[in-house]
TIPAKE-214535 format. One record per atom (N, C-alpha, C, O): atom name; z, x, y. Coordinates in pm, 1 decimal. Example, Ala and Ser with C-alpha at 12.3 -4.5 7.8 and 13.67 -1.06 7.14 Angstrom:
<drentors>
[drentor 'N' [780.0 1319.0 -569.0]],
[drentor 'CA' [780.0 1230.0 -450.0]],
[drentor 'C' [780.0 1320.0 -330.0]],
[drentor 'O' [846.5 1423.6 -331.9]],
[drentor 'N' [708.0 1285.0 -225.0]],
[drentor 'CA' [714.0 1367.0 -106.0]],
[drentor 'C' [787.0 1290.0 3.0]],
[drentor 'O' [803.9 1340.9 113.8]],
</drentors>
This chain:
<drentors>
[drentor 'N' [-6353.7 -3072.3 4616.5]],
[drentor 'CA' [-6242.6 -3157.2 4584.1]],
[drentor 'C' [-6174.2 -3198.6 4713.7]],
[drentor 'O' [-6149.9 -3116.9 4802.6]],
[drentor 'N' [-6144.9 -3324.1 4721.6]],
[drentor 'CA' [-6074.4 -3376.4 4838.5]],
[drentor 'C' [-5953.8 -3456.7 4793.4]],
[drentor 'O' [-5957.5 -3525.0 4691.1]],
[drentor 'N' [-5848.1 -3447.7 4870.2]],
[drentor 'CA' [-5731.0 -3530.9 4842.5]],
[drentor 'C' [-5760.6 -3671.6 4893.5]],
[drentor 'O' [-5850.1 -3689.3 4976.2]],
[drentor 'N' [-5687.3 -3771.8 4845.7]],
[drentor 'CA' [-5708.3 -3908.3 4896.3]],
[drentor 'C' [-5700.3 -3911.7 5048.8]],
[drentor 'O' [-5609.6 -3854.4 5109.1]],
[drentor 'N' [-5795.5 -3978.8 5108.4]],
[drentor 'CA' [-5806.0 -3986.7 5252.9]],
[drentor 'C' [-5895.3 -3879.0 5313.0]],
[drentor 'O' [-5929.4 -3885.0 5431.1]],
[drentor 'N' [-5933.9 -3779.2 5230.7]],
[drentor 'CA' [-6022.3 -3672.9 5278.6]],
[drentor 'C' [-6162.2 -3726.3 5308.0]],
[drentor 'O' [-6206.2 -3824.1 5247.6]],
[drentor 'N' [-6230.8 -3661.8 5400.3]],
[drentor 'CA' [-6363.8 -3705.8 5444.8]],
[drentor 'C' [-6469.5 -3604.0 5401.1]],
[drentor 'O' [-6451.0 -3483.1 5415.0]],
[drentor 'N' [-6578.9 -3654.9 5348.8]],
[drentor 'CA' [-6696.8 -3573.4 5321.5]],
[drentor 'C' [-6810.1 -3627.0 5409.9]],
[drentor 'O' [-6830.3 -3748.0 5420.1]],
[drentor 'N' [-6882.8 -3535.7 5472.8]],
[drentor 'CA' [-6996.7 -3574.0 5556.6]],
[drentor 'C' [-7108.2 -3474.0 5532.0]],
[drentor 'O' [-7084.5 -3353.2 5529.8]],
[drentor 'N' [-7229.0 -3523.6 5513.4]],
[drentor 'CA' [-7340.5 -3432.4 5489.5]],
[drentor 'C' [-7473.2 -3499.7 5519.9]],
[drentor 'O' [-7484.4 -3622.2 5521.8]],
[drentor 'N' [-7573.1 -3415.9 5543.6]],
[drentor 'CA' [-7711.5 -3459.7 5550.1]],
[drentor 'C' [-7786.3 -3383.7 5442.6]],
[drentor 'O' [-7745.4 -3275.0 5401.9]],
[drentor 'N' [-7895.2 -3440.9 5397.2]],
[drentor 'CA' [-7978.7 -3371.7 5299.2]],
[drentor 'C' [-8117.9 -3431.6 5302.9]],
[drentor 'O' [-8138.7 -3544.9 5346.3]],
[drentor 'N' [-8212.6 -3351.6 5255.6]],
[drentor 'CA' [-8347.6 -3403.0 5237.4]],
[drentor 'C' [-8343.3 -3497.9 5119.1]],
[drentor 'O' [-8273.9 -3472.9 5020.6]],
[drentor 'N' [-8417.6 -3606.5 5129.3]],
[drentor 'CA' [-8415.0 -3709.4 5025.6]],
[drentor 'C' [-8556.1 -3750.6 4986.1]],
[drentor 'O' [-8651.9 -3734.6 5061.7]],
[drentor 'N' [-8565.1 -3803.6 4866.4]],
[drentor 'CA' [-8689.5 -3868.7 4825.4]],
[drentor 'C' [-8685.1 -4007.4 4887.7]],
[drentor 'O' [-8595.9 -4086.8 4857.9]],
[drentor 'N' [-8781.4 -4036.0 4974.0]],
[drentor 'CA' [-8781.3 -4160.9 5049.3]],
[drentor 'C' [-8884.9 -4260.9 4997.4]],
[drentor 'O' [-8878.2 -4379.3 5030.2]],
[drentor 'N' [-8979.3 -4214.6 4917.7]],
[drentor 'CA' [-9084.1 -4301.6 4866.2]],
[drentor 'C' [-9126.5 -4257.5 4727.9]],
[drentor 'O' [-9072.1 -4162.4 4671.9]],
[drentor 'N' [-9222.4 -4326.5 4674.5]],
[drentor 'CA' [-9271.7 -4297.6 4540.5]],
[drentor 'C' [-9364.5 -4176.6 4543.5]],
[drentor 'O' [-9449.5 -4163.7 4631.6]],
[drentor 'N' [-9346.3 -4088.0 4445.2]],
[drentor 'CA' [-9430.5 -3969.4 4432.0]],
[drentor 'C' [-9485.1 -3962.0 4290.3]],
[drentor 'O' [-9424.8 -4013.2 4196.0]],
[drentor 'N' [-9599.2 -3897.9 4277.2]],
[drentor 'CA' [-9649.6 -3868.4 4143.3]],
[drentor 'C' [-9564.2 -3756.2 4084.8]],
[drentor 'O' [-9493.2 -3686.7 4157.4]],
[drentor 'N' [-9571.7 -3739.5 3953.8]],
[drentor 'CA' [-9498.4 -3629.0 3889.9]],
[drentor 'C' [-9542.5 -3494.9 3947.8]],
[drentor 'O' [-9460.1 -3406.1 3969.5]],
[drentor 'N' [-9671.7 -3480.6 3972.7]],
[drentor 'CA' [-9725.1 -3355.0 4027.8]],
[drentor 'C' [-9667.9 -3327.5 4166.0]],
[drentor 'O' [-9628.6 -3214.4 4194.8]],
[drentor 'N' [-9662.3 -3429.8 4253.0]],
[drentor 'CA' [-9604.7 -3411.7 4386.3]],
[drentor 'C' [-9457.5 -3374.4 4376.8]],
[drentor 'O' [-9411.3 -3283.8 4446.2]],
[drentor 'N' [-9384.4 -3443.6 4291.4]],
[drentor 'CA' [-9241.0 -3421.2 4274.2]],
[drentor 'C' [-9214.4 -3276.7 4232.4]],
[drentor 'O' [-9127.8 -3209.9 4288.9]],
[drentor 'N' [-9289.6 -3229.2 4132.9]],
[drentor 'CA' [-9272.1 -3091.6 4085.0]],
[drentor 'C' [-9309.8 -2991.8 4193.9]],
[drentor 'O' [-9238.4 -2893.9 4215.5]],
[drentor 'N' [-9420.3 -3015.4 4261.9]],
[drentor 'CA' [-9467.0 -2922.7 4366.4]],
[drentor 'C' [-9363.9 -2910.1 4479.1]],
[drentor 'O' [-9333.7 -2798.9 4522.4]],
[drentor 'N' [-9310.1 -3021.7 4526.9]],
[drentor 'CA' [-9213.3 -3017.1 4636.9]],
[drentor 'C' [-9081.1 -2955.0 4594.7]],
[drentor 'O' [-9026.2 -2870.9 4665.8]],
[drentor 'N' [-9030.2 -2995.8 4480.1]],
[drentor 'CA' [-8901.5 -2943.3 4434.3]],
[drentor 'C' [-8910.5 -2796.5 4393.3]],
[drentor 'O' [-8816.5 -2720.4 4416.1]],
[drentor 'N' [-9020.9 -2756.4 4334.0]],
[drentor 'CA' [-9038.6 -2616.7 4293.3]],
[drentor 'C' [-9044.5 -2526.1 4415.2]],
[drentor 'O' [-8983.7 -2419.0 4415.9]],
[drentor 'N' [-9117.1 -2567.7 4518.1]],
[drentor 'CA' [-9127.1 -2487.5 4639.7]],
[drentor 'C' [-8989.8 -2464.1 4702.2]],
[drentor 'O' [-8960.8 -2353.4 4747.4]],
[drentor 'N' [-8905.9 -2566.0 4705.1]],
[drentor 'CA' [-8773.8 -2554.5 4766.2]],
[drentor 'C' [-8668.1 -2505.1 4666.4]],
[drentor 'O' [-8552.3 -2485.7 4703.4]],
[drentor 'N' [-8707.1 -2485.1 4541.9]],
[drentor 'CA' [-8617.4 -2441.3 4434.5]],
[drentor 'C' [-8503.3 -2542.6 4418.3]],
[drentor 'O' [-8387.4 -2506.0 4399.1]],
[drentor 'N' [-8539.9 -2670.4 4426.7]],
[drentor 'CA' [-8445.8 -2779.4 4401.8]],
[drentor 'C' [-8454.0 -2816.2 4254.2]],
[drentor 'O' [-8563.4 -2817.7 4197.7]],
[drentor 'N' [-8341.2 -2845.7 4190.7]],
[drentor 'CA' [-8349.4 -2898.6 4054.3]],
[drentor 'C' [-8407.2 -3040.7 4055.9]],
[drentor 'O' [-8474.8 -3082.5 3961.9]],
[drentor 'N' [-8379.8 -3112.5 4162.5]],
[drentor 'CA' [-8436.1 -3245.0 4185.7]],
[drentor 'C' [-8401.8 -3284.9 4328.8]],
[drentor 'O' [-8325.1 -3216.4 4396.5]],
[drentor 'N' [-8458.1 -3394.6 4373.9]],
[drentor 'CA' [-8428.8 -3446.0 4506.6]],
[drentor 'C' [-8369.8 -3585.3 4490.4]],
[drentor 'O' [-8427.4 -3670.5 4422.8]],
[drentor 'N' [-8256.1 -3607.7 4552.1]],
[drentor 'CA' [-8187.2 -3735.3 4540.5]],
[drentor 'C' [-8244.2 -3835.4 4639.6]],
[drentor 'O' [-8308.1 -3796.8 4737.5]],
[drentor 'N' [-8221.5 -3962.8 4614.7]],
[drentor 'CA' [-8253.8 -4068.6 4709.8]],
[drentor 'C' [-8127.4 -4102.1 4788.0]],
[drentor 'O' [-8018.0 -4061.4 4749.0]],
[drentor 'N' [-8140.9 -4174.8 4896.3]],
[drentor 'CA' [-8023.7 -4216.3 4973.3]],
[drentor 'C' [-7935.1 -4306.9 4888.0]],
[drentor 'O' [-7813.0 -4291.2 4886.8]],
[drentor 'N' [-7995.6 -4400.9 4817.5]],
[drentor 'CA' [-7917.7 -4487.6 4726.9]],
[drentor 'C' [-7850.5 -4407.0 4616.9]],
[drentor 'O' [-7738.3 -4437.9 4576.7]],
[drentor 'N' [-7918.5 -4304.1 4568.3]],
[drentor 'CA' [-7861.1 -4219.1 4465.2]],
[drentor 'C' [-7738.0 -4145.2 4514.5]],
[drentor 'O' [-7639.2 -4133.4 4442.1]],
[drentor 'N' [-7743.5 -4094.8 4638.4]],
[drentor 'CA' [-7626.3 -4028.1 4695.7]],
[drentor 'C' [-7510.7 -4127.3 4712.1]],
[drentor 'O' [-7395.3 -4093.6 4685.3]],
[drentor 'N' [-7542.0 -4248.2 4755.6]],
[drentor 'CA' [-7437.5 -4349.4 4770.0]],
[drentor 'C' [-7370.8 -4376.6 4635.4]],
[drentor 'O' [-7248.4 -4384.9 4626.1]],
[drentor 'N' [-7451.6 -4390.0 4533.1]],
[drentor 'CA' [-7398.4 -4415.0 4398.8]],
[drentor 'C' [-7311.9 -4298.0 4350.5]],
[drentor 'O' [-7206.0 -4319.1 4291.4]],
[drentor 'N' [-7357.3 -4175.0 4375.7]],
[drentor 'CA' [-7277.4 -4057.4 4337.2]],
[drentor 'C' [-7141.1 -4057.5 4406.4]],
[drentor 'O' [-7039.3 -4028.8 4343.3]],
[drentor 'N' [-7139.1 -4089.2 4534.3]],
[drentor 'CA' [-7011.8 -4093.6 4606.1]],
[drentor 'C' [-6921.4 -4204.7 4552.7]],
[drentor 'O' [-6802.3 -4182.5 4530.6]],
[drentor 'N' [-6976.5 -4322.4 4532.3]],
[drentor 'CA' [-6896.7 -4433.4 4480.7]],
[drentor 'C' [-6841.9 -4402.3 4341.6]],
[drentor 'O' [-6726.2 -4431.9 4311.7]],
[drentor 'N' [-6925.3 -4342.8 4257.4]],
[drentor 'CA' [-6884.4 -4310.1 4119.7]],
[drentor 'C' [-6776.7 -4201.9 4114.2]],
[drentor 'O' [-6705.8 -4190.2 4014.2]],
[drentor 'N' [-6764.1 -4122.8 4220.8]],
[drentor 'CA' [-6663.9 -4015.6 4220.9]],
[drentor 'C' [-6545.3 -4047.6 4310.7]],
[drentor 'O' [-6471.7 -3958.2 4352.6]],
[drentor 'N' [-6527.5 -4175.8 4339.6]],
[drentor 'CA' [-6406.2 -4220.1 4407.7]],
[drentor 'C' [-6408.2 -4216.3 4558.8]],
[drentor 'O' [-6304.8 -4193.2 4621.4]],
[drentor 'N' [-6523.7 -4238.5 4618.3]],
[drentor 'CA' [-6533.1 -4241.4 4763.8]],
[drentor 'C' [-6568.0 -4381.6 4811.3]],
[drentor 'O' [-6636.6 -4456.8 4742.0]],
[drentor 'N' [-6520.6 -4415.2 4928.5]],
[drentor 'CA' [-6563.1 -4533.4 5000.6]],
[drentor 'C' [-6667.7 -4486.0 5100.9]],
[drentor 'O' [-6645.9 -4386.0 5169.3]],
[drentor 'N' [-6779.5 -4554.8 5110.9]],
[drentor 'CA' [-6884.6 -4516.2 5204.5]],
[drentor 'C' [-6846.7 -4565.1 5344.0]],
[drentor 'O' [-6831.6 -4685.0 5367.5]],
[drentor 'N' [-6831.7 -4470.2 5435.6]],
[drentor 'CA' [-6800.9 -4503.9 5574.5]],
[drentor 'C' [-6930.0 -4526.5 5651.8]],
[drentor 'O' [-6943.7 -4625.2 5724.2]],
[drentor 'N' [-7024.1 -4434.8 5636.0]],
[drentor 'CA' [-7154.4 -4447.3 5701.2]],
[drentor 'C' [-7263.0 -4394.3 5610.2]],
[drentor 'O' [-7243.0 -4298.6 5535.3]],
[drentor 'N' [-7377.0 -4457.7 5618.0]],
[drentor 'CA' [-7497.0 -4413.6 5547.2]],
[drentor 'C' [-7613.3 -4440.6 5640.9]],
[drentor 'O' [-7630.0 -4552.4 5689.5]],
[drentor 'N' [-7694.4 -4337.0 5666.5]],
[drentor 'CA' [-7805.0 -4354.8 5759.3]],
[drentor 'C' [-7929.3 -4284.0 5707.5]],
[drentor 'O' [-7924.2 -4168.0 5666.7]],
[drentor 'N' [-8039.5 -4354.9 5709.8]],
[drentor 'CA' [-8168.7 -4296.9 5675.5]],
[drentor 'C' [-8228.4 -4239.2 5803.4]],
[drentor 'O' [-8262.9 -4313.0 5895.7]],
[drentor 'N' [-8240.2 -4108.6 5808.1]],
[drentor 'CA' [-8292.2 -4038.4 5925.9]],
[drentor 'C' [-8438.2 -3998.6 5908.4]],
[drentor 'O' [-8488.2 -3911.6 5979.7]],
[drentor 'N' [-8505.3 -4061.0 5815.2]],
[drentor 'CA' [-8641.5 -4020.8 5778.2]],
[drentor 'C' [-8744.7 -4044.3 5886.6]],
[drentor 'O' [-8849.8 -3980.2 5886.0]],
[drentor 'N' [-8717.6 -4134.6 5979.8]],
[drentor 'CA' [-8817.5 -4169.2 6080.6]],
[drentor 'C' [-8863.3 -4046.2 6160.6]],
[drentor 'O' [-8980.1 -4038.8 6198.6]],
[drentor 'N' [-8775.0 -3951.0 6186.5]],
[drentor 'CA' [-8811.3 -3830.8 6262.2]],
[drentor 'C' [-8843.1 -3710.0 6174.1]],
[drentor 'O' [-8881.0 -3604.4 6224.9]],
[drentor 'N' [-8828.1 -3724.9 6043.6]],
[drentor 'CA' [-8841.1 -3610.2 5954.6]],
[drentor 'C' [-8980.7 -3547.5 5960.6]],
[drentor 'O' [-8993.0 -3425.1 5963.9]],
[drentor 'N' [-9084.5 -3629.1 5961.9]],
[drentor 'CA' [-9221.6 -3575.5 5966.1]],
[drentor 'C' [-9243.8 -3493.5 6093.4]],
[drentor 'O' [-9308.6 -3388.9 6089.7]],
[drentor 'N' [-9190.0 -3540.9 6205.4]],
[drentor 'CA' [-9205.7 -3467.7 6331.9]],
[drentor 'C' [-9138.3 -3330.8 6321.7]],
[drentor 'O' [-9194.7 -3230.6 6365.6]],
[drentor 'N' [-9018.1 -3326.1 6264.1]],
[drentor 'CA' [-8948.9 -3198.2 6250.0]],
[drentor 'C' [-9020.4 -3105.3 6152.0]],
[drentor 'O' [-9025.6 -2984.3 6173.6]],
[drentor 'N' [-9075.0 -3161.2 6045.3]],
[drentor 'CA' [-9151.9 -3077.6 5952.3]],
[drentor 'C' [-9270.8 -3014.5 6024.0]],
[drentor 'O' [-9303.5 -2898.4 5999.5]],
[drentor 'N' [-9335.3 -3089.9 6111.9]],
[drentor 'CA' [-9446.1 -3036.2 6190.8]],
[drentor 'C' [-9401.5 -2924.2 6283.4]],
[drentor 'O' [-9473.1 -2825.8 6302.2]],
[drentor 'N' [-9283.1 -2939.5 6341.1]],
[drentor 'CA' [-9228.0 -2833.9 6427.3]],
[drentor 'C' [-9203.3 -2708.1 6345.5]],
[drentor 'O' [-9236.5 -2598.1 6389.7]],
[drentor 'N' [-9144.6 -2723.0 6225.3]],
[drentor 'CA' [-9122.1 -2607.6 6137.3]],
[drentor 'C' [-9254.4 -2538.9 6105.4]],
[drentor 'O' [-9264.0 -2416.2 6106.7]],
[drentor 'N' [-9356.1 -2620.1 6076.8]],
[drentor 'CA' [-9485.6 -2564.0 6040.2]],
[drentor 'C' [-9547.1 -2487.0 6156.7]],
[drentor 'O' [-9601.0 -2378.1 6136.7]],
[drentor 'N' [-9540.0 -2541.1 6276.7]],
[drentor 'CA' [-9593.5 -2471.5 6393.2]],
[drentor 'C' [-9518.1 -2341.4 6420.0]],
[drentor 'O' [-9578.5 -2240.3 6455.9]],
[drentor 'N' [-9385.9 -2344.5 6402.3]],
[drentor 'CA' [-9305.5 -2222.9 6419.8]],
[drentor 'C' [-9347.0 -2116.6 6318.0]],
[drentor 'O' [-9360.7 -1998.9 6351.6]],
[drentor 'N' [-9366.7 -2159.4 6194.1]],
[drentor 'CA' [-9411.0 -2066.9 6089.6]],
[drentor 'C' [-9544.3 -2003.4 6127.1]],
[drentor 'O' [-9560.7 -1881.6 6119.8]],
[drentor 'N' [-9637.8 -2086.5 6166.8]],
[drentor 'CA' [-9773.5 -2038.1 6192.6]],
[drentor 'C' [-9785.9 -1960.0 6323.6]],
[drentor 'O' [-9870.3 -1870.9 6333.6]],
[drentor 'N' [-9704.6 -1991.3 6422.8]],
[drentor 'CA' [-9719.8 -1928.3 6554.2]],
[drentor 'C' [-9618.6 -1817.8 6583.2]],
[drentor 'O' [-9653.2 -1716.8 6644.4]],
[drentor 'N' [-9493.7 -1836.0 6539.6]],
[drentor 'CA' [-9389.2 -1739.8 6575.0]],
[drentor 'C' [-9350.3 -1646.3 6461.0]],
[drentor 'O' [-9311.2 -1532.2 6485.4]],
[drentor 'N' [-9360.4 -1692.5 6338.6]],
[drentor 'CA' [-9308.2 -1615.7 6225.8]],
[drentor 'C' [-9414.7 -1548.6 6139.8]],
[drentor 'O' [-9383.0 -1461.4 6058.9]],
[drentor 'N' [-9537.7 -1587.4 6156.2]],
[drentor 'CA' [-9646.0 -1540.3 6069.6]],
[drentor 'C' [-9653.1 -1387.9 6062.7]],
[drentor 'O' [-9650.6 -1331.1 5953.5]],
[drentor 'N' [-9661.7 -1322.8 6174.7]],
[drentor 'CA' [-9678.7 -1176.6 6175.0]],
[drentor 'C' [-9561.4 -1106.0 6108.0]],
[drentor 'O' [-9581.3 -1012.1 6030.9]],
[drentor 'N' [-9440.0 -1150.3 6136.6]],
[drentor 'CA' [-9322.0 -1086.2 6077.1]],
[drentor 'C' [-9317.3 -1108.2 5925.8]],
[drentor 'O' [-9279.9 -1018.0 5850.9]],
[drentor 'N' [-9355.2 -1227.5 5881.4]],
[drentor 'CA' [-9356.9 -1254.3 5736.8]],
[drentor 'C' [-9461.2 -1168.4 5668.0]],
[drentor 'O' [-9434.1 -1109.6 5563.2]],
[drentor 'N' [-9579.4 -1160.5 5725.4]],
[drentor 'CA' [-9685.9 -1079.1 5665.2]],
[drentor 'C' [-9646.0 -932.1 5663.3]],
[drentor 'O' [-9666.6 -863.6 5563.1]],
[drentor 'N' [-9589.0 -882.9 5773.3]],
[drentor 'CA' [-9547.2 -743.0 5780.8]],
[drentor 'C' [-9438.3 -711.7 5677.6]],
[drentor 'O' [-9441.1 -606.2 5614.3]],
[drentor 'N' [-9343.1 -802.7 5660.9]],
[drentor 'CA' [-9228.6 -778.8 5572.4]],
[drentor 'C' [-9259.1 -811.0 5426.9]],
[drentor 'O' [-9219.2 -736.6 5337.4]],
[drentor 'N' [-9329.6 -921.4 5402.5]],
[drentor 'CA' [-9347.1 -971.0 5265.6]],
[drentor 'C' [-9491.9 -975.2 5217.5]],
[drentor 'O' [-9516.3 -990.7 5097.8]],
[drentor 'N' [-9587.1 -961.9 5307.6]],
[drentor 'CA' [-9727.5 -962.2 5270.3]],
[drentor 'C' [-9796.6 -1095.0 5296.0]],
[drentor 'O' [-9733.1 -1199.6 5310.0]],
[drentor 'N' [-9929.1 -1087.0 5301.5]],
[drentor 'CA' [-10011.7 -1205.0 5331.2]],
[drentor 'C' [-10003.3 -1310.0 5221.8]],
[drentor 'O' [-10009.6 -1429.5 5250.4]],
[drentor 'N' [-9989.1 -1267.0 5095.7]],
[drentor 'CA' [-9978.4 -1365.0 4986.6]],
[drentor 'C' [-9853.3 -1450.3 5000.5]],
[drentor 'O' [-9856.1 -1570.7 4975.3]],
[drentor 'N' [-9742.9 -1386.9 5040.9]],
[drentor 'CA' [-9619.0 -1462.7 5060.1]],
[drentor 'C' [-9633.9 -1561.6 5174.9]],
[drentor 'O' [-9592.2 -1676.9 5164.0]],
[drentor 'N' [-9693.6 -1516.3 5285.4]],
[drentor 'CA' [-9714.5 -1608.3 5397.2]],
[drentor 'C' [-9798.7 -1727.0 5352.3]],
[drentor 'O' [-9765.2 -1841.3 5383.6]],
[drentor 'N' [-9906.3 -1702.4 5280.1]],
[drentor 'CA' [-9993.4 -1811.0 5234.2]],
[drentor 'C' [-9918.4 -1909.1 5144.5]],
[drentor 'O' [-9937.3 -2030.3 5154.6]],
[drentor 'N' [-9833.2 -1856.2 5056.7]],
[drentor 'CA' [-9755.8 -1942.4 4966.6]],
[drentor 'C' [-9658.2 -2029.6 5045.9]],
[drentor 'O' [-9644.3 -2148.8 5018.5]],
[drentor 'N' [-9591.8 -1970.2 5142.9]],
[drentor 'CA' [-9496.5 -2046.3 5224.9]],
[drentor 'C' [-9570.4 -2150.1 5308.6]],
[drentor 'O' [-9525.3 -2264.1 5319.7]],
[drentor 'N' [-9681.4 -2112.5 5366.5]],
[drentor 'CA' [-9758.9 -2205.5 5447.7]],
[drentor 'C' [-9807.5 -2323.3 5364.1]],
[drentor 'O' [-9801.5 -2437.9 5408.6]],
[drentor 'N' [-9855.6 -2295.5 5243.2]],
[drentor 'CA' [-9903.5 -2402.1 5155.8]],
[drentor 'C' [-9788.3 -2493.5 5114.0]],
[drentor 'O' [-9802.3 -2615.8 5113.2]],
[drentor 'N' [-9675.0 -2433.6 5079.3]],
[drentor 'CA' [-9559.9 -2514.0 5038.9]],
[drentor 'C' [-9510.6 -2602.4 5151.2]],
[drentor 'O' [-9480.8 -2719.9 5129.7]],
[drentor 'N' [-9501.8 -2546.7 5271.3]],
[drentor 'CA' [-9458.2 -2626.2 5385.5]],
[drentor 'C' [-9560.3 -2734.0 5419.5]],
[drentor 'O' [-9523.1 -2843.9 5460.4]],
[drentor 'N' [-9687.3 -2703.7 5403.1]],
[drentor 'CA' [-9791.3 -2804.0 5427.1]],
[drentor 'C' [-9774.6 -2923.0 5332.8]],
[drentor 'O' [-9794.3 -3037.5 5373.7]],
[drentor 'N' [-9738.4 -2897.2 5207.7]],
[drentor 'CA' [-9711.6 -3006.5 5113.2]],
[drentor 'C' [-9596.7 -3094.6 5162.0]],
[drentor 'O' [-9602.9 -3217.0 5151.0]],
[drentor 'N' [-9491.3 -3031.5 5216.2]],
[drentor 'CA' [-9377.5 -3107.2 5269.2]],
[drentor 'C' [-9417.5 -3187.7 5392.7]],
[drentor 'O' [-9376.6 -3302.9 5407.3]],
[drentor 'N' [-9496.5 -3128.6 5480.9]],
[drentor 'CA' [-9542.1 -3200.1 5600.4]],
[drentor 'C' [-9621.5 -3323.7 5559.6]],
[drentor 'O' [-9599.5 -3432.5 5612.7]],
[drentor 'N' [-9713.4 -3306.8 5465.6]],
[drentor 'CA' [-9793.9 -3420.8 5420.0]],
[drentor 'C' [-9707.6 -3528.4 5355.8]],
[drentor 'O' [-9725.7 -3647.2 5382.8]],
[drentor 'N' [-9613.5 -3487.4 5270.6]],
[drentor 'CA' [-9524.7 -3584.2 5203.9]],
[drentor 'C' [-9438.1 -3657.9 5305.6]],
[drentor 'O' [-9411.9 -3777.2 5290.0]],
[drentor 'N' [-9393.8 -3587.7 5409.0]],
[drentor 'CA' [-9313.0 -3652.2 5512.8]],
[drentor 'C' [-9395.4 -3754.6 5590.4]],
[drentor 'O' [-9347.9 -3864.8 5617.8]],
[drentor 'N' [-9518.8 -3718.3 5625.7]],
[drentor 'CA' [-9605.2 -3811.8 5697.7]],
[drentor 'C' [-9640.2 -3933.4 5612.2]],
[drentor 'O' [-9664.8 -4041.7 5665.2]],
[drentor 'N' [-9642.4 -3915.8 5481.7]],
[drentor 'CA' [-9671.2 -4027.0 5390.4]],
[drentor 'C' [-9546.0 -4106.9 5355.0]],
[drentor 'O' [-9554.1 -4202.8 5278.2]],
[drentor 'N' [-9430.9 -4069.2 5409.4]],
[drentor 'CA' [-9306.6 -4141.8 5384.1]],
[drentor 'C' [-9248.0 -4117.9 5246.1]],
[drentor 'O' [-9170.2 -4199.7 5197.0]],
[drentor 'N' [-9283.8 -4007.9 5183.4]],
[drentor 'CA' [-9235.0 -3978.0 5048.4]],
[drentor 'C' [-9106.2 -3897.5 5049.2]],
[drentor 'O' [-9027.7 -3904.6 4954.6]],
[drentor 'N' [-9084.2 -3821.3 5154.9]],
[drentor 'CA' [-8960.8 -3743.4 5171.1]],
[drentor 'C' [-8904.4 -3770.8 5309.6]],
[drentor 'O' [-8976.7 -3806.7 5402.5]],
[drentor 'N' [-8775.1 -3753.1 5320.8]],
[drentor 'CA' [-8708.9 -3777.1 5448.3]],
[drentor 'C' [-8574.7 -3707.5 5450.4]],
[drentor 'O' [-8553.4 -3607.7 5381.7]],
[drentor 'N' [-8484.9 -3761.7 5530.1]],
[drentor 'CA' [-8352.7 -3703.1 5543.9]],
[drentor 'C' [-8252.2 -3815.6 5555.9]],
[drentor 'O' [-8277.9 -3916.8 5621.1]],
[drentor 'N' [-8137.7 -3797.1 5492.4]],
[drentor 'CA' [-8032.0 -3896.6 5498.2]],
[drentor 'C' [-7900.3 -3835.5 5540.2]],
[drentor 'O' [-7879.4 -3714.9 5527.4]],
[drentor 'N' [-7810.6 -3920.5 5591.0]],
[drentor 'CA' [-7677.2 -3877.0 5631.7]],
[drentor 'C' [-7575.3 -3972.1 5570.3]],
[drentor 'O' [-7591.2 -4094.0 5575.3]],
[drentor 'N' [-7471.6 -3914.9 5513.0]],
[drentor 'CA' [-7365.6 -3995.0 5452.2]],
[drentor 'C' [-7229.0 -3942.8 5492.6]],
[drentor 'O' [-7209.1 -3822.4 5508.8]],
[drentor 'N' [-7135.8 -4034.4 5508.7]],
[drentor 'CA' [-6996.3 -4001.8 5533.0]],
[drentor 'C' [-6915.5 -4088.5 5437.8]],
[drentor 'O' [-6931.8 -4210.4 5433.0]],
[drentor 'N' [-6827.9 -4022.8 5361.8]],
[drentor 'CA' [-6744.7 -4094.8 5266.6]],
[drentor 'C' [-6598.9 -4053.8 5279.9]],
[drentor 'O' [-6566.8 -3944.3 5326.1]],
[drentor 'N' [-6511.0 -4145.5 5237.9]],
[drentor 'CA' [-6367.2 -4119.0 5240.0]],
[drentor 'C' [-6313.9 -4130.6 5098.3]],
[drentor 'O' [-6336.7 -4230.7 5030.4]],
[drentor 'N' [-6243.1 -4027.9 5054.3]],
[drentor 'CA' [-6187.0 -4025.1 4919.3]],
[drentor 'C' [-6078.0 -4130.3 4907.1]],
[drentor 'O' [-5985.9 -4135.7 4988.7]],
[drentor 'N' [-6089.0 -4212.7 4805.9]],
[drentor 'CA' [-5988.8 -4317.8 4782.6]],
[drentor 'C' [-5863.3 -4261.1 4720.2]],
[drentor 'O' [-5768.6 -4335.2 4693.8]],
</drentors>
């Protein structure tokens, strides 16, 4: 809740392109998201709840590169600790889930957005 004139600013992962139902379920289930919003959807939510949009930016252009960095960190720096703590099956599940996100990002299906709104 914000008083009039209050500012909300956030970034979030967004659906940036068209996905099949199977892709949508696989990506959202892995991240335990109820759903993934689009940048336009976030704008509409802010407008519908009494905000003026100050800034809206699609940051998806670099998202695939960052997903690749996360994947390399998982595979090179975190693998042994995850296997030791949670087991090889957990590592495999996380690696597969992240691989789905990396592929979706490279295909332009997921990305990241930034919004700033002011409460009217």
